[in-house]
SEVOMAR-955089 format. One line per 5 residues: number of its first residue (from 1); their letters; for each residue x, y, z of C-alpha. Coordinates in Angstrom, 3 decimals. Example, Ala and Ser with C-alpha at 12.3 -4.5 7.8 and 13.67 -1.06 7.14 Angstrom:
BEGIN
1) AS) 12.300:-4.500:7.800 | 13.670:-1.060:7.140
//
This chain:
BEGIN
1) XXXXX) -0.185:-0.102:0.102 | 2.880:2.574:1.121 | 4.824:2.074:-2.085 | 1.432:2.314:-4.636 | 0.811:5.426:-2.923
6) XXXXX) 3.945:6.312:-3.502 | 4.022:5.930:-6.971 | 0.870:7.950:-7.111 | 2.144:10.635:-5.296 | 5.220:10.990:-7.451
11) XXXXX) 3.365:10.661:-10.761 | 1.093:13.686:-9.183 | 4.174:16.111:-9.066 | 6.087:14.126:-11.742 | 8.747:13.187:-9.319
16) XXXXX) 10.718:10.362:-9.710 | 10.982:7.770:-6.992 | 14.365:6.299:-5.323 | 14.182:3.052:-3.105 | 16.306:2.116:-0.587
21) XXXXX) 16.134:-0.900:1.542 | 18.631:-3.098:3.815 | 20.361:-6.613:3.510 | 18.713:-7.927:6.493 | 14.403:-6.770:4.619
26) XXXXX) 12.512:-9.676:4.301 | 10.972:-10.587:0.528 | 8.062:-8.193:0.938 | 10.442:-5.166:1.266 | 12.985:-6.205:-1.538
31) XXXXX) 9.609:-6.504:-3.702 | 9.161:-3.223:-3.639 | 12.359:-2.710:-5.583 | 10.737:-3.628:-8.897 | 7.861:-0.320:-8.705
36) XXXXX) 10.964:1.633:-9.253 | 14.206:1.558:-11.892 | 15.976:3.659:-9.223 | 16.748:1.367:-6.230 | 19.390:0.575:-3.866
41) XXXXX) 20.346:-2.148:-1.051 | 22.285:-1.710:1.830 | 25.101:-4.431:2.679 | 25.454:-3.523:6.101 | 25.117:-1.102:9.433
46) XXXXX) 28.021:1.114:8.395 | 26.846:1.528:4.699 | 23.865:3.057:5.987 | 25.495:5.885:8.464 | 27.643:6.558:6.064
51) XXXXX) 24.545:7.087:3.564 | 23.291:9.253:6.240 | 26.273:11.540:7.598 | 26.932:12.389:3.815 | 23.894:13.770:4.030
56) XXXXX) 22.146:11.303:1.393 | 25.368:10.725:-1.109 | 24.022:7.253:-3.689 | 20.558:7.963:-2.806 | 17.450:10.298:-4.158
61) XXXXX) 18.354:13.474:-5.838 | 16.879:16.848:-5.417 | 13.504:16.382:-6.955 | 13.519:12.857:-6.212 | 11.018:11.118:-3.779
66) XXXXX) 12.791:9.027:-1.546 | 12.267:5.945:0.644 | 14.086:4.205:3.137 | 12.971:0.727:4.644 | 14.590:-1.737:6.650
71) XXXXX) 13.571:-4.179:9.501 | 13.395:-3.612:13.086 | 14.700:-7.419:13.857 | 16.128:-9.791:11.068 | 13.744:-12.364:10.720
76) XXXXX) 15.807:-14.451:9.909 | 19.199:-14.231:12.870 | 16.749:-12.011:15.224 | 19.485:-9.270:15.405 | 18.128:-5.967:15.977
81) XXXXX) 18.742:-3.137:13.762 | 19.313:0.691:14.871 | 16.178:2.690:15.730 | 17.558:5.878:15.357 | 17.910:6.015:11.684
86) XXXXX) 14.816:7.887:10.694 | 15.326:10.681:12.791 | 18.848:10.828:11.676 | 17.489:10.716:8.039 | 14.809:13.483:9.043
91) XXXXX) 17.771:16.251:9.974 | 20.451:15.391:7.422 | 18.630:14.869:4.085 | 17.422:18.646:2.427 | 17.618:18.353:-0.982
96) XXXXX) 15.631:15.566:-1.357 | 12.711:14.220:0.441 | 13.105:10.725:2.097 | 11.053:9.197:3.974 | 11.746:5.722:6.253
101) XXXXX) 9.146:2.718:6.682 | 10.076:0.258:9.198 | 8.924:-3.330:9.637 | 8.326:-3.932:12.880 | 6.879:-7.220:12.722
106) XXXXX) 9.312:-9.350:13.744 | 10.157:-6.645:16.589 | 6.915:-6.113:17.714 | 6.377:-9.577:18.847 | 9.047:-9.369:22.208
111) XXXXX) 10.268:-5.658:21.917 | 8.411:-2.204:23.362 | 7.787:-0.211:20.371 | 7.799:3.409:21.508 | 6.584:6.204:18.692
116) XXXXX) 5.996:8.263:21.501 | 8.273:11.309:19.648 | 7.352:12.404:16.037 | 10.981:13.889:15.793 | 12.493:10.540:15.631
121) XXXXX) 9.598:7.984:14.506 | 9.496:6.579:11.147 | 7.520:8.230:8.915 | 5.617:4.507:8.086 | 5.304:1.107:10.576
126) XXXXX) 4.275:-2.270:9.832 | 3.362:-4.328:12.235 | 1.648:-7.781:12.640 | -0.989:-7.941:15.591 | -1.140:-12.036:14.776
131) XXXXX) 2.971:-12.330:15.710 | 2.518:-10.297:19.132 | -0.677:-12.300:20.456 | -1.076:-15.127:18.261 | -4.585:-14.135:17.438
136) XXXXX) -6.313:-12.093:15.779 | -4.573:-12.575:12.265 | -4.576:-9.254:10.891 | -2.129:-6.063:11.017 | -1.367:-2.295:11.001
141) XXXXX) 0.172:0.707:9.411 | 1.052:3.301:11.740 | 1.249:6.781:9.589 | 3.142:9.219:11.552 | 0.595:12.201:11.150
146) XXXXX) 3.208:14.854:9.129 | 3.654:12.252:5.993 | 0.247:11.338:6.173 | 0.471:13.620:2.376 | 1.866:10.787:0.610
151) XXXXX) -0.981:8.112:1.115 | -3.151:11.036:-0.086 | -3.182:10.750:-4.152 | -3.464:7.279:-4.580 | -5.382:6.984:-7.546
156) XXXXX) -6.816:3.455:-6.750 | -10.143:3.381:-4.540 | -12.316:0.678:-3.224 | -15.779:0.517:-1.479 | -16.507:2.126:1.385
161) XXXXX) -13.637:4.904:0.748 | -15.871:7.126:-1.365 | -18.495:9.608:-0.712 | -19.691:9.791:-4.436 | -18.950:7.456:-7.426
166) XXXXX) -20.279:7.996:-11.234 | -19.471:4.627:-13.804 | -21.761:5.837:-16.310 | -21.889:8.269:-19.141 | -18.656:10.101:-16.940
171) XXXXX) -16.168:8.745:-14.664 | -16.064:11.175:-11.593 | -16.035:10.747:-8.036 | -15.208:11.933:-5.102 | -12.965:10.602:-2.127
176) XXXXX) -13.813:11.078:1.704 | -11.424:13.064:3.285 | -12.256:13.464:6.929 | -9.339:11.097:7.803 | -6.538:9.346:5.965
181) XXXXX) -7.341:6.046:6.893 | -11.166:6.573:5.673 | -9.727:6.435:2.105 | -7.264:3.683:2.401 | -9.931:0.982:4.005
186) XXXXX) -11.262:-0.690:1.057 | -13.817:-2.566:1.709 | -15.403:-4.167:4.825 | -13.483:-4.241:7.767 | -12.338:-7.326:9.741
191) XXXXX) -14.170:-6.202:12.121 | -14.874:-9.495:14.293 | -10.826:-9.335:14.139 | -11.000:-5.989:15.186 | -13.001:-6.970:18.470
196) XXXXX) -10.926:-9.777:19.515 | -8.362:-7.557:19.472 | -9.024:-5.568:22.071 | -9.577:-8.760:23.930 | -6.277:-10.241:23.501
201) XXXXX) -4.814:-6.676:24.101 | -6.476:-7.594:27.807 | -5.463:-10.782:28.366 | -1.807:-9.672:27.597 | -1.954:-6.714:30.543
206) XXXXX) -3.611:-9.612:32.741 | -0.724:-11.516:32.079 | 2.269:-10.024:32.138 | 1.459:-6.397:33.562 | 0.361:-2.940:33.445
211) XXXXX) 3.783:-2.718:30.563 | 3.488:-6.324:29.058 | 5.799:-5.771:26.121 | 8.649:-4.572:28.188 | 8.081:-7.261:30.770
216) XXXXX) 7.891:-9.653:27.028 | 11.414:-8.390:25.719 | 12.965:-9.091:29.409 | 12.044:-12.655:29.925 | 12.219:-13.865:26.013
221) XXXXX) 15.922:-12.216:26.107 | 16.560:-14.196:28.995 | 15.210:-17.248:27.435 | 16.967:-16.362:23.814 | 20.896:-16.239:25.631
226) XXXXX) 19.939:-19.700:27.527 | 18.936:-20.742:24.309 | 22.391:-19.787:22.204 | 24.742:-20.834:25.095 | 23.382:-24.178:25.238
231) XXXXX) 23.647:-24.640:21.431 | 26.962:-22.790:21.587 | 27.927:-25.125:23.461 | 27.503:-28.336:22.318 | 30.186:-30.492:20.873
236) XXXXX) 31.257:-33.634:19.630 | 33.658:-35.682:20.865 | 36.314:-34.688:18.640 | 35.569:-30.859:19.628 | 33.313:-30.164:16.460
241) XXXXX) 30.731:-27.748:17.454 | 27.133:-29.622:17.103 | 25.391:-26.292:15.698 | 27.013:-23.723:13.395 | 24.655:-20.160:14.629
246) XXXXX) 24.772:-17.288:12.405 | 24.763:-14.304:14.085 | 26.295:-10.361:13.777 | 29.297:-9.715:15.438 | 27.907:-6.909:17.254
251) XXXXX) 24.710:-8.990:18.756 | 24.872:-10.111:22.034 | 22.095:-12.572:22.898 | 20.752:-11.398:26.446 | 21.025:-7.685:25.260
256) XXXXX) 17.292:-6.576:23.824 | 18.368:-3.719:22.586 | 20.752:-5.165:19.726 | 19.272:-8.864:19.557 | 15.994:-10.536:19.937
261) XXXXX) 14.914:-14.132:21.218 | 15.508:-15.828:17.664 | 18.506:-18.528:16.235 | 19.499:-19.046:12.963 | 21.891:-21.911:12.507
266) XXXXX) 22.647:-25.701:11.052 | 23.544:-29.234:12.702 | 26.916:-30.257:11.584 | 28.304:-33.949:12.527 | 31.610:-34.274:13.794
271) XXXXX) 33.124:-34.537:10.445 | 32.159:-30.949:9.616 | 29.338:-32.375:7.327 | 26.082:-30.395:7.279 | 22.580:-31.910:8.128
276) XXXXX) 20.005:-31.040:5.897 | 17.804:-28.394:7.693 | 14.659:-30.085:6.585 | 15.844:-33.140:8.214 | 16.099:-31.363:11.587
281) XXXXX) 12.775:-29.965:11.085 | 10.990:-33.495:10.503 | 12.899:-34.642:13.712 | 11.809:-31.741:15.871 | 8.105:-32.337:14.167
286) XXXXX) 7.866:-35.616:15.299 | 8.607:-34.673:18.960 | 6.066:-31.740:18.739 | 8.761:-29.213:18.631 | 7.653:-26.412:16.250
291) XXXXX) 10.768:-24.701:14.391 | 11.192:-23.306:10.921 | 13.729:-23.763:8.287 | 14.221:-22.944:4.665 | 15.401:-19.346:3.440
296) XXXXX) 12.772:-17.924:5.625 | 12.040:-14.888:2.890 | 15.438:-13.354:3.699 | 17.851:-13.687:0.674 | 20.034:-11.083:1.737
301) XXXXX) 20.915:-12.688:5.069 | 20.812:-15.837:3.204 | 23.364:-15.084:0.584 | 25.288:-13.170:3.662 | 25.715:-15.632:6.253
306) XXXXX) 25.322:-18.629:3.902 | 27.811:-17.255:1.572 | 26.248:-17.232:-1.780 | 27.506:-15.666:-4.525 | 24.903:-14.302:-6.971
311) XXXXX) 26.574:-16.307:-9.733 | 26.218:-19.573:-7.745 | 22.200:-19.018:-6.727 | 21.549:-18.435:-9.940 | 23.131:-21.919:-11.130
316) XXXXX) 21.103:-23.399:-8.288 | 18.144:-22.223:-9.545 | 19.216:-23.617:-12.855 | 19.738:-27.032:-11.105 | 16.807:-27.224:-9.916
321) XXXXX) 16.572:-25.786:-5.905 | 13.432:-23.992:-5.564 | 12.547:-22.206:-1.719 | 9.388:-24.289:-1.542 | 10.756:-27.288:-2.714
326) XXXXX) 15.082:-26.892:-1.895 | 18.103:-29.160:-2.703 | 19.108:-28.220:0.792 | 23.047:-28.613:0.005 | 24.279:-27.494:-3.497
331) XXXXX) 27.951:-26.756:-3.971 | 28.995:-27.830:-0.733 | 26.747:-25.352:0.943 | 23.400:-25.508:2.818 | 20.923:-23.369:0.980
336) XXXXX) 18.568:-22.636:4.374 | 18.812:-22.879:7.696 | 16.934:-24.024:10.937 | 15.400:-20.909:13.081 | 14.444:-21.586:16.169
341) XXXXX) 11.992:-18.481:18.129 | 11.054:-17.836:21.548 | 7.985:-15.870:22.400 | 5.707:-14.782:25.385 | 4.660:-18.202:26.208
346) XXXXX) 7.844:-19.567:25.878 | 9.907:-21.038:29.486 | 12.936:-22.483:30.400 | 11.739:-26.017:30.457 | 11.057:-25.239:26.036
351) XXXXX) 14.612:-24.697:26.120 | 15.988:-27.557:27.745 | 13.555:-29.739:25.702 | 15.078:-28.340:22.264 | 18.456:-28.758:23.857
356) XXXXX) 17.628:-32.304:24.791 | 16.192:-32.741:20.885 | 19.693:-31.632:19.894 | 21.636:-33.500:21.938 | 19.944:-36.791:21.792
361) XXXXX) 19.765:-36.469:18.210 | 22.628:-35.411:17.106 | 25.390:-35.496:19.354 | 27.997:-38.187:18.798 | 25.988:-39.398:15.879
366) XXXXX) 28.884:-40.286:13.043 | 27.678:-40.995:9.752 | 30.454:-40.321:7.698 | 34.686:-40.971:8.468 | 36.224:-39.408:11.263
371) XXXXX) 39.414:-37.115:11.031 | 42.251:-39.393:11.605 | 44.463:-38.699:14.856 | 48.725:-39.608:14.803 | 49.903:-42.146:17.307
376) XXXXX) 53.153:-42.036:19.018 | 54.985:-43.445:15.806 | 53.950:-40.581:14.072 | 52.060:-42.960:12.183 | 48.867:-42.338:10.847
381) XXXXX) 45.911:-44.776:12.236 | 41.796:-44.912:12.600 | 39.904:-44.061:15.288 | 38.111:-46.664:17.929 | 36.299:-49.557:15.803
386) XXXXX) 32.694:-48.207:15.407 | 30.332:-50.525:17.108 | 27.217:-52.123:15.754 | 24.091:-50.676:17.250 | 23.666:-52.807:20.485
391) XXXXX) 26.810:-54.160:21.169 | 29.490:-53.332:23.770 | 33.447:-53.126:22.475 | 36.841:-52.307:23.777 | 39.248:-50.282:21.837
396) XXXXX) 41.782:-52.814:20.754 | 45.224:-50.637:21.413 | 48.071:-50.784:19.110 | 51.084:-52.733:20.988 | 53.307:-49.927:21.457
401) XXXXX) 55.942:-50.394:24.594 | 55.096:-48.716:27.303 | 56.298:-49.197:31.435 | 52.253:-49.474:32.177 | 51.596:-51.391:29.312
406) XXXXX) 49.676:-54.772:29.607 | 48.914:-57.580:26.753 | 45.244:-57.761:26.142 | 43.436:-60.986:27.118 | 41.802:-62.213:24.678
411) XXXXX) 39.576:-64.676:27.094 | 38.513:-61.907:28.606 | 34.850:-61.865:28.804 | 32.436:-58.930:27.023 | 35.730:-58.032:24.713
416) XXXXX) 35.220:-58.123:20.718 | 38.075:-58.830:18.686 | 38.598:-56.846:15.015 | 37.552:-59.563:13.613 | 34.005:-58.965:14.419
421) XXXXX) 33.954:-56.034:12.817 | 35.298:-57.581:9.172 | 36.372:-60.497:7.974 | 39.594:-58.701:6.955 | 41.123:-56.201:9.181
426) XXXXX) 44.458:-54.098:9.472 | 44.588:-55.935:13.111 | 44.471:-59.743:11.544 | 48.097:-60.519:11.383 | 48.830:-58.417:14.848
431) XXXXX) 49.269:-60.919:17.560 | 50.004:-60.072:20.839 | 53.290:-60.862:22.379 | 53.355:-64.650:23.550 | 54.687:-63.906:26.936
436) XXXXX) 52.336:-61.934:29.690 | 53.383:-60.922:32.987 | 51.254:-61.406:36.318 | 49.002:-58.482:36.860 | 51.004:-57.670:39.966
441) XXXXX) 54.503:-57.284:38.211 | 54.376:-54.251:35.217 | 55.515:-54.952:32.107 | 58.994:-53.150:31.386 | 60.361:-53.558:28.006
446) XXXXX) 62.700:-56.240:28.715 | 60.013:-58.482:29.477 | 59.500:-58.148:25.650 | 61.738:-59.761:22.940 | 61.619:-57.451:20.332
451) XXXXX) 58.431:-55.203:19.962 | 57.018:-55.822:16.351 | 55.658:-52.574:14.414 | 52.722:-51.222:14.361 | 50.819:-52.321:11.269
456) XXXXX) 50.262:-50.007:8.589 | 47.730:-47.992:8.101 | 45.650:-48.753:4.808 | 42.940:-46.781:4.199 | 41.609:-49.076:2.481
461) XXXXX) 40.675:-51.954:4.993 | 39.710:-49.141:6.967 | 36.999:-48.831:4.509 | 36.128:-52.355:4.529 | 35.995:-52.375:8.325
466) XXXXX) 33.695:-49.885:8.849 | 31.263:-50.888:5.714 | 29.227:-53.938:8.107 | 29.109:-50.611:10.973 | 27.274:-48.347:8.446
471) XXXXX) 25.150:-50.880:7.182 | 23.940:-52.170:10.379 | 23.400:-48.413:10.997 | 21.514:-47.775:8.091 | 18.836:-50.731:8.817
476) XXXXX) 17.821:-49.878:12.583 | 17.667:-46.478:11.122 | 15.136:-47.400:8.954 | 14.122:-49.881:10.482 | 13.016:-47.632:13.857
481) XXXXX) 12.056:-44.448:11.386 | 9.497:-47.446:9.999 | 8.227:-48.304:13.910 | 7.674:-44.517:14.286 | 5.959:-44.087:11.541
486) XXXXX) 3.716:-46.948:12.101 | 3.003:-45.967:15.533 | 2.000:-42.582:14.020 | -0.360:-43.303:11.503 | -2.131:-46.041:14.101
491) XXXXX) -2.924:-42.877:16.092 | -3.474:-40.490:13.144 | -4.852:-42.282:10.169 | -8.469:-41.260:10.594 | -7.503:-37.503:10.602
496) XXXXX) -5.054:-37.604:8.186 | -7.801:-38.648:5.360 | -9.044:-35.102:6.211 | -6.007:-33.419:4.490 | -6.186:-32.167:1.305
501) XXXXX) -4.488:-33.828:-1.318 | -3.513:-30.761:-2.735 | -0.618:-30.420:0.352 | 1.289:-33.339:-0.858 | 3.958:-32.536:-3.205
506) XXXXX) 4.835:-34.354:-6.393 | 8.126:-32.986:-7.025 | 9.304:-35.158:-3.836 | 8.771:-38.339:-5.354 | 6.390:-41.275:-3.685
511) XXXXX) 3.849:-39.054:-3.136 | 5.556:-38.202:0.601 | 3.767:-35.510:2.330 | 5.926:-32.273:2.781 | 6.924:-30.685:6.113
516) XXXXX) 3.939:-28.086:6.042 | 1.209:-31.268:5.312 | 2.421:-32.813:8.505 | 2.380:-29.817:10.377 | -0.930:-29.376:9.392
521) XXXXX) -1.781:-32.755:9.646 | -0.676:-32.213:13.187 | -2.812:-29.123:13.996 | -5.693:-30.863:12.852 | -5.115:-33.446:15.718
526) XXXXX) -4.300:-30.709:17.864 | -7.394:-28.879:17.866 | -9.551:-32.614:17.985 | -7.852:-33.505:21.244 | -8.351:-29.722:22.238
531) XXXXX) -11.670:-30.075:21.777 | -12.484:-33.814:23.199 | -10.425:-32.581:26.309 | -13.382:-29.611:26.740 | -15.725:-31.990:26.578
536) XXXXX) -14.330:-34.443:29.285 | -13.123:-32.219:31.575 | -15.305:-30.229:34.706 | -16.216:-26.510:34.084 | -13.573:-25.406:37.116
541) XXXXX) -11.099:-26.333:34.235 | -11.784:-24.346:31.720 | -9.203:-21.735:31.977 | -6.783:-23.419:32.455 | -6.809:-25.326:28.769
546) XXXXX) -7.768:-22.173:27.616 | -4.323:-20.544:28.467 | -3.249:-23.894:26.708 | -4.643:-23.390:23.893 | -3.925:-20.186:23.099
551) XXXXX) -0.186:-20.767:24.449 | 0.155:-23.152:21.217 | -1.685:-21.025:19.076 | 1.436:-18.032:19.466 | 3.738:-20.467:19.691
556) XXXXX) 2.996:-21.543:16.030 | 3.323:-18.448:14.951 | 6.622:-17.875:16.148 | 8.268:-21.182:15.725 | 8.068:-21.677:19.710
561) XXXXX) 8.416:-24.907:21.067 | 4.738:-25.662:22.958 | 5.415:-26.528:26.695 | 4.982:-30.563:27.553 | 1.303:-30.630:28.631
//
């Protein structure tokens, strides 16, 4: 609406339109650039500061109408951008009229938005009540009074925005002129949602106090810090971080002025290879943890943090990658991220539940060959032989002479020789010394005639050694996944029959439901369970379940893990 009004206002005075936007802008802001030939993407905060301090060099020229749009909070990383830019632009730009548009959809959900000073406030602010309350699903455009004249030249009109209109034998009409909002609100207003908005505000104050957004900001900021500290502290056995977190260098979790309660990351294995972001979302969905994955409608953030060049992105598109049907890893890079967001109804238990999920599913999971390490002899040797699931193993040491070395006892109960892993292994020809000492006497070099050299490491042998384990691991993983699917289908099959067949993506093959389809099915299940729960419970439990249902509604809107029921 803002850009349409801008174009009409500029056309009325024959003035060109210039548009600037920040790299962290949502796709909805990026798309505005197609309305004008003069546009610019600012790739950093420093670039914006230089532009403002220069008085608008590289921006709109004299007799041009300028609009600069940016998000109050990145919907990808959760970092919060400076809110003093609108006031600085208003004071610094004198040659060309430049207005500011603040996308506060992500910011206003967990932070107070102070617009009391018109000298520093943005000219236009767009926000979503759905992201704040969970319901109703309406938004708002807040207009600075001194800037409303830009919106008054809108040429399009709809029902309710005119006082008189002639359509036969003439093309005359008279727009409403009592207030700006009457000229912009086409058609019948969603009055049911407007009534619900009043109740949502009242409930917010009852739950969080007279200044609810200040409390929510502090609450979510602390939860975000707990989640960030927990994810960044998860390590594999070789020290490799489990999560590759994407954040701005100046962002500090726990400081609500610069960082929100959103974390963007990818899960990586011990060898550094990444797990597909959709796979992580599906695994979380199985545990009723609701997160978001993909490119998140933030092309600038994806290109910056995942290091995609324009040429690489075009090549990925030519190879078949699509935002709605992604190829998760291309050219050795992830094409999206996993995003976890915390909201007003999130708790510390939600954070711990999510950390537990990541730790149990991904920490220590080895799907590929781990980096080798060096023995005291300077040779490269494999790590401990991987064990088949459910089998207790004993690490077979190389026969390196040492003052405290005791040869392994092949008859020891519970031990497992290398032959259990493969018919041919690098340890087959490596026999322990024939002479063994009583346990009460320490072994020394003189007790061995001549210590044999450690067996040479042949990579081909190690590949053969780990193949049976990988096959067993793959087989059991498929079996467990099949059992989980059967269990889920047995409880939800009747509800899944009600799902719209259009939710299935034919491009995925085998007619498998997409992540969105799976979530839709579970939403129906939760709704039916909630309704049956209401009927079965006594009246005095009604208030408790009302709050729980409201919490789930908001959590799904923000990608927040619901608390355990």
